Structures are given as C-alpha cells and as structure tokens.
N, C-alpha and C positions, 0 to 999 in steps of 0.2 A: 931376215924371218926368223919368228923364234924356233926352235925343233924342240918340241917337250914330249917328255915322257910319262905317261897317266900308270898306274900300276893298279890294276883289281885282277888279282889272278887265283880268287877262290873262287865262291860256289855262283852259279847263272841266277841268284835273286839278289848278291849282294851288286852284282856288276849292273844289272839294271836298277837296282839302285845308285850306281856313278853315274846313269845320266845327267841327271840335271847337272852334274859340277863340269861331266863335258860339256854340256850345253852352255855350261854357264862362260867355259874356256874359250872357246871356241868365237860364239856370239863377242868376244869383249876383245878378244885379237882374229880377226875371221882370214889374214896372211897366214898365224904359224900352222906350223905342219905337228897336228895332233895325233901321238902313235900310244899306241896300249899294246901293254904286257898281260896277257890273259891265256888262259890255260886253254887244248885246242880244245875240248865241251863246247867252250864258246864264241868262239872263230865266229862258226855264222852271224850273233847275235852282236857282233862287234861290225860287221860286214855290214850288215841293217843302219847301222848307226850313225844319221848323220852329219854326227861332227868328227867321227872320228877318219885320218886319213893315212894312216897305215897300220901293223900286226904286230905286232908278237909274238910269237909262239912261248908258252914256260914250257919247255919237257925239259923237267926235270932228271936229271942225272943223279944215278945208286949213291957216291959216295958226296961227301957231304964240300974234300974238295973240290974234287970233279967239278959240283954243281953249280958252285959259284965261279969257280973259273970261268966255263962255258958260258953262264948267265951273264958274266961279267963281257965276257968278248959281244959278246949278242948287242947287249948293251954301247957299248964303244965304239961298237961298228956303225951305230945309227948319228954318232956324236950329237948328243942334247946337250941345249943350253943349260934347259932347268929340266927335276923329274919331281912330280907331284905322289907317293903313295896315299890310296885313299887306305889299300891294304897294305901294314906294315907287317914284316917281319925278318928275322936275323939274316937267312940269307940274299935278301935281297937289298936291302939295307949296305950287307957288306960288296954286293957287286955292284952298286950305283956309287961304289966310296974305290972301288977296284979300278973302276972303267973315268973315275975323275969328275963324275956329271958336274959342272962349277955348282948349282944351286939344287939341295936336297933335301926336299919340302915331302913330312909328314906327322902323325902324332907322335906326343913328348912321351912315350912310354914305350915300355920294355927295353930289353938292353938293344931292342933296334936302334933307339935314337942313337946312342954313339956316332952311328955313321952317318946321322944326316946335320946336315947343319943352317933348315932352316924350319927350327918344332913347330910346333902350336900346340899349347894344351887342351885335351877334348874334355877328356875323365870319360870316355864311351864308354864307362862300365856302368856308369850310373843310369845312363841307355831315359839321360831328361829329354832328349829332344831324336828325330827319325835319324836315323843310317843317311837318306839320303840328303840331309841336315850338313849331319856329320861332314860328309865327302863334298859337300858343295862349302860347307867352314875350311878348305883347304885350297879349293879350288881361289877361293876370296882372298885369302893368306899371298899364295902369290901373284895378285892383282894389285896386292895392296903395297905386297915389295917395290912392285916396278913402279909407282907411286899412284897408279890410277882408280880411279873411282867405279865397285864392282858395278854391274847391272842387276836385273834386277832375274830371280827367274822363271826360268822356263814354263808357258804357262802348257796344261795336257790338251791335246794328247802327246807326250816325247815318240812314243811307236805310231808311225802316222803308215798304213797302209790304204793300199788301191782300193777305193770305197766300190765301188764295181765290180772288183775282184772280189769283192766278202760278201756282195751280194750273191753273189753268184756262188760260193763254197755254201750259202749258206740254200740258197736255193736247192740247189743238186741234193746236199743232205736231207733237205726235207723230203722233199720227192726218193727218194731212192728207203727211206727208209718210212716212209707214207705215212708221217708226220700231217697234222691237222693244221693248215697257215696260222690258226689262229693260237695255237696253243707258241706259249716262250719256251725258249731254250733254258734250261739250269746244269750250267756244267758243275758237276761235281768230279774235284779229286782227291783221291781219299790215300793217292801214293802219298812218299815222303823223300823220294829220291835219296833216303839213308842223314837225314838234315833234319826236318822239321818232323815238329811236335806234333803232331794229328788228332783230330777226332777217332775214335776208335770205329770198328765198321758197322758194331750196329745203334750207336750216336749218326752215325748218317744214315743207316736206312730209316731211322722213325725220324729222324731230319726228314728224310725225301716224304715217306709215309706221311705226316703230317701236313707237306707242303699241296700235295695228291690230293688230299680230303679236301685242302682251302683253295685252290685250282686248276687253270687249266693249264700245265707245263708237262712237257720232256723234260729226261732226264737224261743227261749225258754222262757215261761215265768216263773218263780220261782217264787211261796211263802213260807214260813215260817210260823210257826203256828200263824193261826190268819189275815193272809194277800191272801187265797186265793180268795176273793169278788173281791180284787185290782185287782189281775194276772187276773180276769173272766174280769173286766172292763175294761184292757187294750186292751184283746184279744179284745173283741168288738169295738174296736178301727182303730186296721191294722186286719179285718179280712179277706180281700183279699191277706196279704200276709201270708207265709207259717211260720205257728205257733204249739206249741201247749203247755201247761199249764204243769205243775210238780207242784204237791199240796206232800209238805218234811211234810211225817208225820211220817216215818220209822228212825225219831232221826238224832243228829246232823255228825252220822258217817257216815251212807248212807247220806243224803246230801251232806258231804263231796267227798266222792265218784264218787258222781254222775254229782258235780264241775267237779271231774277232767276230764271232757269227753267233756267238751269246747273248744272252739276258741278261744272264749272271754269273758267276762267278766263284762257287764255293771251293776252300783249302783249308788246310791250315796255310802257316808262311812257307811255300812254296814258292821253284823260282817259275812253273807255270801261271801261279799268283801273279808274281810280280808280273809275268810278261805284261798280262791282263789288268794290272792295273797301269801300264805303260801306255795301254791301249784306250786310257780312258775305259775298259768295259766296267758297269759294276762289279763290286764285289764282296763278300760275305767271307770274314776272315777270323778264324779259332785256332789262340795261341795261349802256350804256356802260361802260369804264372811270374816263373822266374824273371829273375831283375835283366839280363839281359835278350830276352824272348820275347819285351812287352811290345802290347799290339802298337802304343808309341813310335819306340824303336826301330821296328820294323812294319811304319805305316808303307801302305802302298802308292803308287804316284797320280793316283787319279784325283779329282775333283771330291771335298770332300760330303757332297752329294751324295757323290756316287759308291761310297765306303761305308763298311759296316763294322764291328769289332769284337770276337766275345773271346773272354777270359774269364775264369775262376776268378772267384775273391781273395785268394790267397794261393800260395804253392803249399800245397798236402804229401810233394814227393812226386816219384814219377807217374801217379795214375791221378793226377789233381783234374784232367782231359776231364774226368768223367765226373765230376762237380759241377760242370757245365749243366745250365735247366734249358734244354731242348724247347722245350713247348716258347718260351722267351724267343731264344733265337727265332722260331719260327714267324713270330707276332713282326719281330721287328723286320724280318727279309721282309715279309708279305707285305711292308709299308714300303721297304725300297723295289718290290718290283711294281709297285703300283703307282710307283714317283714317274 
C-alpha cells in the first residue's frame, strides 16, 4: 500500500483548490494512504475531505534550523513512499530531503526544486490555467511516473454536505430573521482574510442597492475571524435593504454548512468563496487585474454555468478595483440568479 504525503500548507482557498488533485490520487489508488500537511486553521476542512486519510499539522518553529529538523522528523515518522508538493517552499523541500522521502514531486521553480527529485515544469506565474489544474498536473505527474493513465477529474460538487441538514439551516435562518420564503439569499463576503484584494465597501453597497432595486433578495453579510467590523460598516451603508449579518464563530465546518444555504455567494478571491465553489454554490467573484491573481488562475470549483467573474481591464495600481463597472456586474449577476 502506497503511503503518499501531499503538501498544501498555505491559505484556505489554496487548500480547497487542492481537492481535485487529492480526489484524483485517491480515486486512482483507492488503497493508498493519503496524508496532507496543512496549517492548523485548515485542519477542520481537511477532516471534511473524503480523499484524506491522515493529517499532519505544520506548526512552524521560530528558527530555520529547528523548523526544518522538526518538520523533517514529522515527515520521517510517516514513512512516506512519495511526496507531492502542490505548494513548494524551501523549508518543506529541505525537510522532505532530510526525511529521505524516496519520490519527491513538485514544481520546477525556485531554489526549493534542488531538494526535489521528480520535478515538473509548470510556469504558474503565467497564470495560463486554473490553480486547481496546476495542482492536478502534479498528481497526474505522479500517476504517470507509476506507468498509469490518470483518471478524469472529479465532477462538482467536491464538497458534499448533508442536504437535509443544509435545508434545515436555511429554514431556521430565514425564520430567525423573518425572511420571506420568496426571497433569494445573496451572501456578500466583504472581508479579505488579509490576502485577497476585494471591492471597496462602497462598491459592495452599490452592488447590493442596485440588486435590491431589481429583485426580491435578502443580503447576508458574512464575516470570518476579525471581519465583523467590516460587515457592520457595510450594513450601515445598506441600511434600507433587507439584510442581516452572519458572524462565523463556530469554525470552518459550520461556516461551510451555512454557505450551503445561499443562492449566490459574492466575494473577492477569498477562502469562503472557494468553499462556496467546492459546494457548487453559484458564485460572483471579483479579481484584480494582476497576472498572479487573474479570474482564470483562481477560478472556483463549481460548474461553469454557476460562476461568473469580474476584473478590471488592466492593472492600474492598488486601486484598480475601482474601475470595475458595478452596473454591468449587476446585470450579469441577475442573469445568474435567474437561471
């Protein structure tokens, strides 16, 4: 039985976009033991993933030497036959080499590749395909090294939750907030989690106001850790629309279940947006014009007809999101909601 370590130890959205690769490996080799290396805050989502058998928490140490030795000890204890670095950095590549993992797969990029022995040229900086495809290419590389033909990609939804439980979540929320049954729930996640470039609160307010004029919607302003004040500020800007605030304090699993009740999830390229995509919830996503952050590169995992994306025509600096035409965005969002 193969013992495989998959590394995606960066942000929540990045980890969600690793699920197609994890699915591919596990479906290709059902008897294999799949372990992931993830940071502590994505552990709950890793536990939800049906293609993961074991989890190693990447608890970084302060100094480079102690960190590498600690991480290599964790990896060595797993006695892995192969590793696949979907996110490659010097510290993890060095730890894999120190742990003497026989097959060390990863992108042929940066100095980290010196410690990998089965590299794949990807040129991710060109953003010529979705991030989940770059991840899946590394999984395919491993499968082909074993002399096998890779299976097709898993169809959405990749994250499947109990439908009855989701329906009860929705019924209870609409009852609690006295929301009429005919209203569609449009979630707006204005926070960034410290990474994604998002619309301004004024742009989100304009979007909600124009949608409110055109249809029968209730807006739910979602907030993750540290984002409640942002949601409150947006609430003040749309005080004349039907809306409520959801402050996620019950962890990522509960937040994922709550996201499952919405008719549309609106956000920048955030972790919650990618959870919505994995659930195959319709999404309207806003991206900057930077090459490293394009709508194609950070495409969500939902079906093509359940996602739309908006981006400035060209990069104009830190304020380029201000050039997005909210009015035309509203028209496309309404079309998606009416499908």
